[in-house]
N, C-alpha and C positions, 0 to 999 in steps of 0.2 A: 504494500500500500504506500502510495506516495505521500509526500508532505502536504500537498494540496488537499488530498482526500482526508487526511487526519484533521486538517484545519477546518474543512467544511463540516465534517462530522461533529467536531467540538462546538462549532457555532450553532449547529442545529440542536444539539443537546441543551445549550444555554438558552436558546429561544423557547424551547419547550418548557423549561423551568420557569421562565418569566411569565409565559402564558398561564401556566398552572397557578402561579402566585396571584396574577390579576383576577382570576376567577374567584379567589377567596376574599377579595377586597369588598367591604360593605360600604356603600355610599353613605356619607355623613348625614345627609338630609333625611334618610330613612330611620335614623336612630331616634327612639322615643315615640315613633308612630305605631299605632296598634296594627296588628297583622290582620289585614282585611281579605286575606286569601280565602278565609273560611266564611261561609254565609252565616254561620252562627256567632261570629265575633260581635261583642257588644259595641253599640255605638257610643262614643264618648259623650258625656254630659257637658253642656255648655257651662262655663264659669259664671256664676251669678254673684258678682261682687256686691257688697253692701252699698257702696256708693252708687252703683247703677240702679239697684232696686229702690233706694231712697229717692233718687232723682225722679224715677218713674212715678212712684206713689205721690210724691210732692206735687209734681206737675198735674197728675190726675185729680188730686184733691183741691188744689188751688185754681185750676182751670186755665193756667197760662204759664208760659216759660218765664215771663217777667216776674210774676208773683213767686214762682218757685225759686228763682235765683235769689230773691230777697230773703226768703225763708232759709235757704241753705247757705246764704252768704257766699255765693259763687257767682261768676259772671254768667250771663245768659248763654253765651257760646259754650261754656263748660257744661252746663246742664243739657244743652242740645246735643253735644258730643256724647255725653253719657247715655242719653236715650238712644242715639243712633248705634252706639256700641252694643247696647243691650239687644236692640232689634236684630243686629247682625249676628250676634251669638245665638239668639233663639231661632233665627230664620223666619221671623214673622214681623209684620208691621203692627205696632201697638197703638200708634197715634196717627190720625189723619190731621195734618196741620197746613194751614194757609197763612197768609199775612194777617188775617183778621179772625180766624176761627181755629179751634182745636177741639177734637173729640176722639174718644176711644174707639178703636175698631172692635169687632167681635172677639178677636184674639186678645186685645188689650183688656177688655172687660173680664174675660176669663182669667187672664194672668194676674190681674190686679188683686183678686182674692188671695191667690197663693203668695204674691209678693208681700202682702200685709202679714200673712201668717209666718213667712220666713223671717221678716224683720221682727215681729213680735217674739218669736221663739228665740231669736238671737238676743233680744233685749232681756228676756227672762233669764237666759243662761248667764249673761254677764251680771245681772242684778243678783242672782243667787250666789255668785262668788264675791261680789263687792258690797253687799248690803251692809249699811251702817259704817262702811269703811271710809267713804269720802262724802263731803258735803255736796248737795245738789241744789242748784239755784232754780227757783221757781219764779218766773216773771209773770205776776198776776195783775190784770187790769180790771177795774170795775168803777162805776160812777161813785162819786164821793158820798152821796146821800145813801146809797146802798151799803157802802163800806161801813158807815156808822151802825147800820142795822145788823149786817151779817159778818163783818170781818172779825170782830173779837172772838166769836164762837169758832169760826173757821180756823183762825190761827191757834186757838187753844187745842183743837183736835189735831192739827198738824204737828204741833209741838209734842203732844202726848204720844201719838202713834208713829211719827216719822221725824225724830229729832235731827236727822241729817239734812232735812230740807231747810234751805235758807231763802225765805220768801222776800222778794223785792216787789213792793206794792206800788202800782201806778194808778192814781185817781184822776180821771178825766171824764169828759162827756163821752157818751157811747160812740158817736161818730169818730171822735179823735182816737179812741181806743182801738177801733177797728182799723183805722189807718195805720196805727202803730203795729198791729198784728200783721197786716199785709206787708209792712216793711220789714218783718222779721224781728221786731224789737220786743215782742211779748210772746209768752207761751200759751196762756189761758186768759180768756176775756169773758167777763159777765157783762152783758150789754142789753139795752132796751132795743127791741126790734123797731126799725124805722120804716119798714115796708111790708106788704102782705106776702111777698115771696120769701119763703123760709131760707134764711142764710145760715143759721146755727141750730143747735139742738134746743128745743123748747124745754125750759126748766119749770116755769110757773107763770101764772097770770096774776098780777098784782092790781088790786083796786086802786084807782087814781081818783082823788077827791079835791074839791075846793077846801082851803083851810085858811084860818086866820088865828091871831092871838085871841085869847078869851076876852081881852079888853076891847076888841074891835066891835064897832057898832055900825051895822049896815044901813045905809040910806037908800031906800028903794028908788027914790026919785033922781038920784045922782048917778053919773057914770061910775061903773065899778072900778075902784082903784086897784091896780094890779102891780105885783112885784114878781117878776119872772126871770127865768134864765135867758141868755141871748138867743138870737134867731134860729141857730141850728138845733135848738132843743125841741125834741118831739112833743114834750109836754106842753110847751108854749104853743106850738103849731096847732095841736088838737084843742087846746083851751080856747084860743081865739076863733077857731073854726066853729066850735060849739056855741060860743056867744053870738057869732055872726048869724048862724042858722036860727038861734032863738030870738034874734033881733033885740039883744040886750046891749045897751051902750056900755062902753068901757074906755079906760085910758090906762096907759102904762106909766106908772109913777116912778118905778125903780127897776133896775136890772142888776144882776150879779152873776158872774161866771162861777162863783163858789157857793155851794149850799150853806156854808157857814155865814158868808156875807148876806145871803138871802134871809137866813134865819134872824140875823140881827135886825134887818129891815122890818120883817114881819113882826118881830117882838115889840116894835114901837107902837103897834096897835092901830096903824093907819092904812094897811093894805092887805089884800087877799093874794094868796099864791096857790099853786097847784103842786100836790105831792102825793106819793103813794101812802095809803092809809097806815101801813105797818111802821113807817118811819116818823109819824107825827110826834112832836114833843108833847109832854104831859100838859103843858100850859097852852096848847093850841086846841082849837075845836074844829070840827068838820062842818061845813056848810053845804046843804043839799037843796033839793027841790023846794023845801019849805021856805027857803030864802029866795026863791025865784031863780035859782041857778040851774043850768042844764046839766044833765048827767055826762060824765066823761068816759071815754073808752078805757078799758083795762090796759095795763102795760104788759106786754109779752116779754118775759125775761129769757134771754138765750145764752147758751154757753158756746163760745167759739174757741177752737184750739188750733195751734199751729200744725200744719201737716208734717213738719219735720221733727216733731218730738221724738226723742231717741231713748227714753228711759221708761220702763213700765210703771214707775212710781207716779208718773203724771196721770195714768189711768186711775190710780187710787185717789189722787187729788180731785180728779173730775167727779168720781163717784161720791166723795165727801161733799162736794158742792151740790150735787144732785140731792143728796139726803137732806142737806140743810135747807134748800129752797123748796123741798116738797112739804115741809111743815106748814100746817095751816096758819095763815096770818092771824094775829091776835085780834079779837074783836074789841072795839073801843066802846 
């Protein structure tokens, strides 16, 4: 055998070994992927990150990406990206959105129930490990006149049952409180409903009455002297509407943004105001049809909660508020 034949044979053997090695090389992109060669191989579950679920639930509850971004303290583009990521992972469109409108798809309505359950279970699991370990801030908003009536008992219950809660109380008019809730600045709000369309959970219906200090003397022939809240107050709007329909003359002598200021004015004994019956001071009296005054609509008290609440203890707080407001108003 010549030298050329030996060289050729050696080269052929080397190439065969190289080809054999190449057959055993596993492409890197296939590492970590499930073996789909079998029809029985399980399909991988999509990753349902908490941030994605919370973004979806918050958008669904608030009704818009703008409101959801405020509740979550994220930019609107971030919230939109999280929804898109969730839809991509699920393989379903959850929301139909245009520049002016947003609504859940059939898949979105179905998935929303499970998203709530997943988030709730996660909250309960975390709470079971960390209960009483860390303080929890509760940002509660309610009108000042109702705060005087309900807040002492509510705070007493909270301190007794959940000492880890740190309540931050905000007293404003109902419209202002709801604006703060929409801006993500409050967690729970007790507010008076300002329209017939239900916005929150109905807690109670409170009788609203005409009231004055016991020293007040009504002059039937004179315009009714009124001391009321500013124009955005629903009590004021309904009171003036009732007087107009009853053709009863009136004049606004005084206004005050604060219930405390209004109480000082009425205590002078020269003006009538409007208040819920449960909150009337002991030295005030109720004026009704016997004084020639029209009946007033009841106040519908609602509970509003931020869609982005992340701790189950807020559910407990909401239930305590429900129990407190379900109590029958005291008869005078």
